[in-house]
Structures are given as C-alpha cells and as structure tokens.
SEVEXZA-806278 format. One record per residue: z, x, y of N, C-alpha, C in turn. Coordinates in steps of 0.02 Angstrom, whole numbers, padded with zeros to 5 digits, always signed. Example, Ala and Ser with C-alpha at 12.3 -4.5 7.8 and 13.67 -1.06 7.14 Angstrom:
+00390+00660-00284+00390+00615-00225+00390+00660-00165/+00354+00642-00112+00357+00684-00053+00394+00645+00002/
END
This chain:
+07502+00338+01404+07454+00338+01349+07383+00342+01377/+07346+00392+01356+07277+00398+01379+07231+00351+01340/+07171+00341+01367+07123+00299+01333+07104+00328+01265/+07099+00395+01260+07081+00426+01197+07134+00414+01144/+07198+00421+01163+07253+00408+01115+07253+00335+01094/+07242+00290+01142+07240+00219+01126+07186+00204+01074/+07126+00230+01086+07071+00217+01039+07085+00249+00971/+07115+00308+00970+07131+00342+00907+07181+00302+00866/+07234+00277+00899+07284+00237+00864+07254+00172+00840/+07211+00142+00880+07180+00079+00860+07136+00089+00798/+07099+00144+00796+07059+00159+00737+07103+00173+00676/+07159+00206+00687+07206+00220+00632+07232+00156+00602/+07253+00109+00645+07279+00045+00620+07225+00006+00584/+07163+00010+00610+07107-00025+00576+07095+00005+00507/+07099+00072+00503+07089+00105+00438+07145+00086+00389/+07207+00083+00413+07263+00063+00370+07253-00008+00346/+07231-00053+00390+07219-00122+00370+07165-00126+00317/+07110-00089+00328+07055-00091+00279+07077-00063+00212/+07116-00008+00213+07139+00021+00150+07187-00026+00114/+07230-00061+00153+07277-00107+00122+07240-00166+00089/+07190-00192+00124+07151-00248+00096+07114-00225+00033/+07084-00166+00036+07048-00140-00023+07095-00130-00081/+07155-00101-00067+07204-00091-00120+07228-00156-00151/+07237-00207-00109+07259-00271-00135+07205-00303-00179/+07142-00299-00157+07087-00327-00197+07079-00288-00262/+07086-00222-00260+07079-00182-00320+07133-00198-00371/+07195-00206-00346+07250-00223-00392+07239-00292-00422/+07213-00339-00381+07199-00406-00407+07147-00405-00461/+07096-00362-00453+07043-00357-00504+07071-00328-00569/+07116-00281-00563+07145-00249-00622+07191-00296-00660/+07216-00349-00628+07258-00398-00662+07220-00436-00716/+07153-00439-00710+07113-00476-00758+07099-00437-00822/+07123-00376-00826+07111-00336-00885+07147-00366-00946/+07112-00376-01003+07143-00406-01063+07195-00360-01095/+07191-00295-01083+07238-00248-01114+07298-00234-01070/+07309-00275-01019+07364-00262-00971+07431-00278-01003/+07478-00231-00998+07545-00242-01024+07586-00280-00973/+07641-00313-00993+07684-00349-00945+07712-00302-00892/+07731-00241-00911+07758-00194-00861+07705-00176-00809/+07643-00165-00832+07590-00148-00785+07573-00208-00740/+07577-00268-00767+07564-00328-00726+07615-00334-00670/+07679-00322-00687+07731-00325-00635+07718-00271-00583/+07698-00212-00606+07685-00157-00560+07627-00173-00513/+07573-00201-00541+07515-00218-00500+07530-00273-00450/+07569-00322-00472+07588-00376-00425+07631-00348-00368/+07673-00301-00384+07713-00269-00331+07669-00231-00282/+07617-00198-00309+07570-00162-00265+07531-00211-00220/+07514-00269-00248+07479-00319-00208+07522-00341-00150/+07586-00355-00163+07632-00375-00110+07640-00319-00058/+07643-00258-00084+07650-00200-00039+07589-00194+00007/+07530-00198-00022+07469-00192+00018+07462-00250+00068/+07482-00309+00047+07480-00366+00092+07527-00355+00152/+07588-00332+00137+07636-00318+00191+07610-00262+00236/+07579-00211+00206+07552-00156+00246+07496-00181+00293/+07454-00225+00268+07400-00253+00310+07429-00293+00369/+07481-00332+00355+07513-00370+00408+07545-00324+00460/+07577-00270+00437+07607-00222+00484+07554-00188+00527/+07496-00173+00497+07442-00142+00535+07417-00189+00590/+07411-00253+00574+07390-00303+00624+07442-00307+00680/+07506-00311+00660+07560-00315+00710+07561-00254+00755/+07553-00195+00725+07554-00133+00764+07495-00131+00813/+07437-00155+00792+07379-00157+00836+07390-00205+00895/+07421-00262+00880+07435-00311+00934+07483-00281+00984/+07537-00249+00959+07586-00218+01004+07554-00162+01045/+07511-00122+01012+07477-00068+01048+07434-00094+01104/+07394-00145+01090+07350-00173+01141+07391-00203+01198/+07444-00238+01181+07487-00268+01232+07517-00214+01277/+07545-00162+01246+07577-00109+01286+07526-00073+01330/+07467-00061+01302+07416-00025+01340+07394-00065+01401/+07380-00128+01390+07356-00169+01446+07412-00187+01494/+07474-00190+01470+07529-00203+01516+07536-00144+01564/+07526-00084+01539+07530-00026+01582+07479-00029+01637/+07419-00054+01622+07365-00057+01671+07361-00124+01707/+07407-00168+01693+07405-00233+01727+07418-00224+01801/+07381-00258+01841+07389-00254+01913+07360-00316+01945/+07382-00329+02006+07355-00384+02045+07313-00355+02102/+07268-00395+02127+07223-00374+02180+07230-00421+02239/+07249-00394+02295+07256-00434+02356+07201-00412+02405/+07155-00457+02418+07099-00444+02464+07115-00476+02531/+07125-00434+02581+07144-00459+02647+07086-00447+02695/+07060-00502+02722+07005-00498+02770+07034-00501+02841/+06993-00478+02888+07015-00482+02958+07017-00555+02982/+06969-00595+02959+06967-00665+02981+06943-00709+02924/+06937-00773+02937+06917-00821+02885+06845-00809+02861/+06801-00786+02904+06731-00778+02885+06721-00725+02831/+06766-00677+02828+06759-00624+02779+06801-00632+02717/+06832-00690+02709+06880-00699+02654+06847-00701+02586/+06782-00715+02583+06748-00719+02518+06719-00653+02495/+06723-00601+02536+06695-00536+02517+06739-00501+02465/+06707-00461+02423+06743-00422+02373+06734-00348+02386/+06784-00308+02371+06775-00235+02378+06722-00211+02329/+06672-00175+02351+06617-00156+02306+06638-00104+02255/+06608-00110+02195+06621-00060+02144+06686-00069+02106/+06722-00124+02118+06787-00135+02086+06781-00195+02038/+06799-00184+01975+06800-00239+01926+06869-00270+01927/+06872-00334+01943+06936-00368+01951+06937-00432+01909/+06986-00440+01863+06994-00505+01830+07010-00559+01881/+06970-00610+01886+06978-00659+01939+07046-00694+01938/+07077-00698+01880+07142-00732+01877+07197-00690+01911/+07182-00627+01926+07232-00584+01959+07213-00568+02031/+07163-00602+02056+07139-00589+02124+07168-00640+02172/+07196-00617+02227+07224-00660+02279+07188-00642+02344/+07176-00693+02386+07140-00683+02448+07178-00713+02507/+07172-00680+02562+07201-00707+02624+07168-00669+02682/+07186-00688+02743+07163-00650+02801+07223-00634+02844/+07211-00591+02892+07266-00564+02932+07306-00618+02968/+07273-00674+02983+07307-00726+03021+07350-00773+02980/+07342-00774+02913+07381-00822+02874+07424-00788+02821/+07445-00727+02833+07487-00691+02784+07552-00728+02771/+07580-00759+02822+07645-00792+02814+07641-00853+02769/+07584-00886+02764+07578-00947+02725+07533-00939+02663/+07502-00882+02655+07455-00873+02599+07492-00865+02533/+07457-00882+02479+07483-00870+02412+07471-00796+02395/+07526-00759+02386+07522-00687+02375+07538-00670+02303/+07518-00612+02278+07532-00593+02209+07607-00589+02196/+07628-00603+02133+07699-00597+02116+07718-00524+02108/+07780-00513+02087+07807-00445+02084+07806-00417+02013/+07769-00448+01967+07770-00426+01897+07729-00365+01883/+07690-00341+01930+07646-00283+01920+07627-00255+01988/+07602-00193+01989+07580-00164+02053+07525-00206+02086/+07525-00206+02152+07475-00244+02190+07431-00195+02228/+07366-00197+02214+07319-00156+02251+07293-00197+02310/+07306-00173+02370+07287-00208+02431+07222-00179+02457/+07171-00222+02461+07106-00200+02486+07095-00230+02556/+07101-00190+02609+07088-00215+02676+07013-00221+02688/+06989-00282+02695+06918-00293+02709+06907-00288+02784/+06917-00227+02808+06907-00210+02879+06855-00155+02881/+06817-00153+02934+06767-00101+02940+06796-00036+02968/+06850-00042+03007+06880+00016+03039+06953+00022+03021/+06977+00082+03013+07049+00094+03008+07079+00094+03078/+07138+00066+03084+07169+00061+03149+07231+00019+03147/+07248-00011+03204+07310-00049+03209+07309-00111+03164/+07254-00147+03163+07251-00209+03124+07254-00195+03049/+07216-00146+03026+07215-00130+02955+07273-00086+02934/+07311-00063+02982+07369-00020+02967+07435-00055+02980/+07461-00045+03040+07528-00070+03055+07533-00146+03050/+07485-00183+03078+07490-00256+03075+07487-00282+03004/+07444-00254+02963+07438-00276+02893+07501-00259+02854/+07526-00199+02861+07587-00179+02824+07646-00221+02845/+07657-00229+02910+07714-00268+02933+07706-00342+02914/+07646-00368+02917+07635-00438+02898+07651-00451+02825/+07630-00406+02781+07645-00414+02710+07720-00405+02696/+07751-00358+02730+07823-00348+02721+07862-00410+02741/+07844-00439+02797+07878-00500+02819+07865-00558+02772/+07804-00565+02748+07787-00620+02703+07825-00615+02638/+07829-00555+02610+07865-00546+02547+07941-00550+02557/+07964-00527+02615+08036-00530+02629+08060-00603+02632/+08019-00646+02660+08039-00717+02666+08040-00751+02598/+08003-00725+02549+08003-00755+02482+08047-00716+02433/+08084-00667+02458+08131-00628+02417+08096-00593+02359/+08034-00573+02369+07996-00537+02318+07974-00470+02348/+07981-00417+02309+07963-00351+02333+07920-00315+02282/+07856-00330+02279+07811-00295+02232+07794-00225+02257/+07766-00185+02213+07741-00120+02232+07671-00128+02262/+07664-00111+02326+07601-00119+02361+07566-00051+02367/+07503-00049+02347+07463+00012+02352+07402-00004+02395/+07402+00023+02456+07349+00008+02503+07288+00053+02490/+07230+00022+02485+07168+00057+02474+07131+00069+02540/+07081+00113+02541+07044+00125+02603+07009+00062+02627/+06996+00059+02691+06961+00001+02720+06890-00002+02693/+06860-00061+02698+06792-00071+02672+06742-00024+02705/+06751-00011+02769+06703+00031+02806+06697+00101+02779/+06746+00124+02740+06744+00191+02711+06711+00193+02643/+06689+00136+02617+06662+00133+02549+06592+00165+02545/+06581+00210+02498+06513+00237+02489+06464+00185+02464/+06489+00130+02435+06444+00077+02412+06409+00044+02471/+06442+00042+02528+06410+00015+02588+06349+00056+02608/+06357+00122+02604+06302+00166+02623+06243+00156+02576/+06257+00151+02511+06203+00142+02463+06167+00075+02474/+06206+00022+02488+06176-00043+02501+06132-00041+02564/+06157-00007+02616+06118-00001+02677+06054+00039+02666/+06059+00093+02629+06000+00134+02616+05947+00096+02577/+05968+00057+02528+05920+00016+02489+05886-00035+02534/+05923-00064+02580+05896-00115+02624+05849-00085+02676/+05866-00027+02702+05828+00003+02757+05766+00039+02733/+05770+00072+02676+05716+00116+02653+05646+00083+02654/+05638+00021+02630+05571-00009+02632+05545-00023+02703/+05590-00023+02752+05570-00039+02820+05554+00022+02862/+05562+00081+02833+05553+00143+02872+05480+00161+02877/+05462+00186+02936+05397+00217+02948+05410+00285+02980/+05357+00320+02996+05365+00386+03025+05397+00383+03094/+05392+00325+03127+05418+00319+03196+05474+00267+03199/+05516+00265+03148+05571+00217+03145+05638+00254+03143/+05685+00231+03182+05753+00259+03183+05803+00203+03170/+05865+00223+03159+05919+00176+03146+05975+00188+03197/+05995+00134+03230+06052+00137+03276+06109+00097+03246/+06161+00131+03225+06220+00099+03198+06267+00082+03256/+06285+00018+03262+06327-00004+03318+06394-00027+03290/+06447+00008+03311+06514-00006+03285+06558-00037+03339/+06612-00067+03316+06660-00098+03361+06698-00044+03399/+06716-00059+03460+06756-00013+03499+06828-00013+03475/+06867+00036+03494+06936+00043+03471+06980+00064+03529/+07043+00044+03526+07092+00063+03577+07130+00126+03558/+07115+00155+03501+07148+00216+03479+07125+00275+03521/+07167+00327+03527+07147+00387+03566+07083+00419+03539/+07075+00418+03473+07014+00445+03442+06979+00388+03405/+06913+00386+03407+06878+00333+03370+06892+00336+03296/+06897+00280+03262+06906+00281+03189+06849+00319+03156/+06863+00353+03101+06813+00397+03071+06759+00362+03031/+06769+00298+03014+06723+00265+02967+06650+00262+02991/+06636+00243+03055+06566+00240+03075+06530+00308+03071/+06564+00361+03094+06532+00427+03091+06522+00449+03019/+06571+00434+02975+06564+00451+02905+06506+00413+02873/+06499+00350+02892+06443+00309+02866+06376+00339+02887/+06371+00358+02950+06308+00387+02974+06291+00452+02939/+06342+00493+02928+06329+00557+02893+06304+00545+02822/+06336+00498+02787+06314+00483+02719+06244+00451+02718/+06230+00409+02769+06165+00377+02771+06109+00428+02783/+06123+00478+02824+06073+00531+02835+06058+00569+02771/+06109+00576+02728+06097+00611+02664+06053+00569+02618/+06059+00502+02622+06018+00459+02579+05949+00445+02609/+05943+00452+02675+05879+00441+02708+05859+00504+02747/+05845+00558+02712+05830+00621+02747+05769+00615+02792/+05774+00646+02849+05719+00644+02897+05720+00585+02944/+05765+00538+02933+05769+00479+02975+05819+00491+03032/+05799+00473+03092+05845+00478+03149+05897+00422+03145/+05960+00441+03138+06014+00393+03132+06066+00410+03185/+06079+00363+03230+06122+00374+03287+06177+00322+03288/+06235+00342+03313+06293+00298+03316+06307+00279+03389/+06318+00215+03400+06339+00190+03465+06393+00137+03457/+06425+00118+03512+06479+00069+03509+06464+00011+03557/+06501-00043+03547+06491-00101+03590+06515-00088+03661/+06578-00071+03668+06607-00062+03735+06646+00003+03739/+06616+00055+03715+06649+00119+03712+06597+00174+03713/+06613+00231+03741+06567+00287+03743+06562+00321+03675/+06502+00335+03651+06437+00319+03681+06417+00246+03667/+06401+00210+03720+06383+00140+03714+06314+00133+03683/+06305+00082+03642+06241+00073+03607+06184+00064+03656/+06196+00026+03710+06142+00015+03758+06123+00079+03794/+06170+00126+03800+06155+00190+03831+06122+00239+03783/+06136+00231+03719+06108+00276+03668+06035+00259+03654/+06018+00194+03657+05951+00172+03638+05895+00208+03675/+05898+00216+03742+05843+00250+03777+05836+00324+03757/+05889+00354+03732+05888+00425+03715+05858+00439+03646/+05847+00387+03607+05820+00397+03540+05745+00411+03544/+05721+00454+03500+05652+00477+03504+05602+00428+03473/+05623+00389+03425+05577+00342+03391+05561+00283+03437/+05502+00254+03427+05482+00197+03467+05505+00131+03435/+05522+00132+03371+05547+00072+03337+05617+00088+03310/+05664+00045+03327+05734+00058+03309+05762-00002+03270/+05792+00013+03214+05827-00038+03175+05900-00039+03198/+05923-00097+03220+05992-00104+03244+06035-00128+03186/+06083-00087+03166+06127-00103+03109+06198-00112+03134/+06223-00175+03139+06292-00186+03161+06342-00164+03108/+06385-00118+03125+06438-00094+03080+06496-00144+03083/+06483-00204+03056+06530-00260+03061+06540-00293+02994/+06594-00331+02990+06610-00368+02929+06568-00431+02923/+06562-00468+02978+06526-00532+02977+06487-00540+03042/+06444-00590+03043+06411-00609+03105+06462-00643+03151/+06451-00637+03216+06499-00667+03263+06479-00655+03334/+06528-00654+03378+06515-00650+03449+06483-00583+03468/+06502-00530+03433+06474-00464+03449+06400-00461+03432/+06381-00489+03376+06311-00486+03356+06267-00531+03400/+06296-00581+03431+06257-00626+03473+06258-00606+03547/+06306-00564+03566+06313-00551+03638+06310-00477+03656/+06335-00433+03613+06347-00364+03634+06298-00313+03606/+06251-00333+03564+06203-00286+03537+06146-00274+03587/+06113-00217+03584+06053-00207+03626+06002-00261+03613/+05971-00284+03666+05923-00339+03662+05851-00313+03664/+05804-00359+03652+05734-00340+03657+05715-00319+03728/+05749-00349+03776+05736-00329+03846+05760-00258+03858/+05818-00240+03830+05842-00171+03836+05792-00123+03804/+05766-00142+03746+05718-00098+03712+05653-00092+03751/+05628-00149+03777+05565-00147+03815+05571-00105+03877/+05631-00104+03907+05641-00066+03969+05633+00009+03957/+05642+00031+03895+05634+00102+03880+05576+00115+03833/+05530+00066+03828+05470+00075+03789+05479+00074+03714/+05526+00034+03691+05539+00031+03619+05539-00041+03595/+05537-00048+03530+05547-00113+03498+05606-00107+03451/+05640-00163+03440+05699-00162+03397+05693-00216+03343/+05725-00204+03288+05732-00253+03234+05806-00256+03217/+05834-00315+03224+05906-00322+03212+05918-00336+03138/+05958-00295+03106+05976-00303+03036+06039-00344+03030/+06054-00371+02970+06116-00410+02961+06178-00365+02970/+06235-00398+02980+06298-00362+02982+06305-00322+02917/+06331-00262+02923+06329-00214+02868+06360-00241+02804/+06418-00274+02809+06452-00298+02748+06411-00350+02711/+06367-00385+02746+06324-00436+02713+06274-00403+02666/+06258-00340+02678+06208-00307+02635+06234-00297+02564/+06299-00301+02555+06326-00295+02487+06303-00353+02443/+06289-00410+02474+06269-00470+02437+06198-00491+02453/+06163-00450+02491+06095-00467+02511+06050-00406+02502/+06042-00383+02439+06002-00323+02429+05929-00334+02446/+05895-00280+02462+05824-00285+02479+05783-00303+02417/
END
C-alpha cells in the first residue's frame, strides 16, 4: 500500500463517517415533524440506526487501515558503535521512534539487549570506515548473539556512518566560517589492514570539495601511506585545519595527529578540529 492510497482511503472513511453522522442528525430532526406518520417514523428510526452503524464501521475501517499501514512499516533500529564512547551517537538524518531503538557496541553484542524478531531490524554501524570490524565481525557477532537466544529477525545492514552525506554537510558548516584565502583542510583517517583503503575518507573529501569550492582539501592517514605527517609539508596553504576522520576523541587524536612542532618545521600553523562525528552534535 502506497502512502497515496493510504491517504485516499483514510479520506474516504472520514467522508463516510461525516455523511453517516449528517444523515443520522437529519433523520433525527425529521422525527420532530408534527405531520409524521407511524410508518415514516419507523422508517426514519431505521435510517438513524443504519447511519449510526455506518459511522461505527467507518471508524473501525480507519483503525484497521492505520494499524495495517503502520504494521507494514514497523521496524526496529539497532545502533552498533565501535566502542562505548560512541554508543550515544545517532545516525544523522534518520527519524527513529525511541521506543524501537536499541544500542550496543561491538564488544558487548553477546550480552546486549537486542531487538526482537517481530519486525525487520535496521542495523546502523556507527563506524567511520567499512572493513573487517563493521563487516564480518559485526555480522558474525549478531548472528551468534541471536542464535544463542533462539531468535532470528530480518537484519538489514545500513552503510557505515563515515559514508553519510550528513557528515560532510556538518563539517562544511563548521569549517566555512574558519576559512581564509590561505587556509587548507587536512583530513586524517584511520589506517586499515585491507589491501585497498576503505573508500569513505576519499568520498568524504570529494564531497567536501564540492561544498567548499576553492579550498585545498587533502587526505592523510595515521600510520599508512600517505601519512598525515608526510602530507602536511606538501600542502600549499600556510594555515591548515586538521580534521580527524574519527568517531570519538581518543588515543589517535592525542598521539598520532600532526603537531604544532610538525607544522612549524615546514613553516605552517595548524588548528585541530574536533573528531568528525562530534560535529553532528556541535554545529558552528
């Protein structure tokens, strides 16, 4: 059932209810006529009962319609973070009834309260990169957790948080007021053990260039080529905004990002921005 059909049927039932109420009121008014014959009175009372029953059927039909429509779209939302620090984050741009939202992180799948099997489960991996953790480990962990509870819901895995266009828009809003003619952005992403780097950081940079035309935006990694510390001296701007492509603050943001000493060694200054996922809740 499409939304258009649902609305059309709902309007039809509302019109039937209104017509039934009007018919019942009209018949009741006609009962007060002094010239009313006994046969006509019986007929009018029958019409009143008919219209009353029709109004009740219209209400019942509308209730059943709404129930069936929303049952079709009923779903649960499972938000899985990489660690405890990111467990409070929400996937951007998604409206979720809080009573159907379940949260856990990769380390506590076996003991977490998971959605039941009464409706499809949309799984939102709150990971910045696609890879082993957001792929095989997450799928196998959920399968084992549900297998132990003898429940097998329909799981629909959504893209990782790092692929969300809402992240790019949040970053652009935060960065735009800080830009000058001699300012660049260095996006620093986590390294990966995969043969090819995950596509999310490069996709983010491409989208960010579209929203900030004319701005030098470069991608580097913590412990992988091209390394952020090696990329920094090659950038043409003298002021560089360091944007960690990370879910939360942690050891990488305190230890592995380019430092002011690294910037001074190549004649630049740096400004460290918050971890990217934090910008969803910290607009400029």
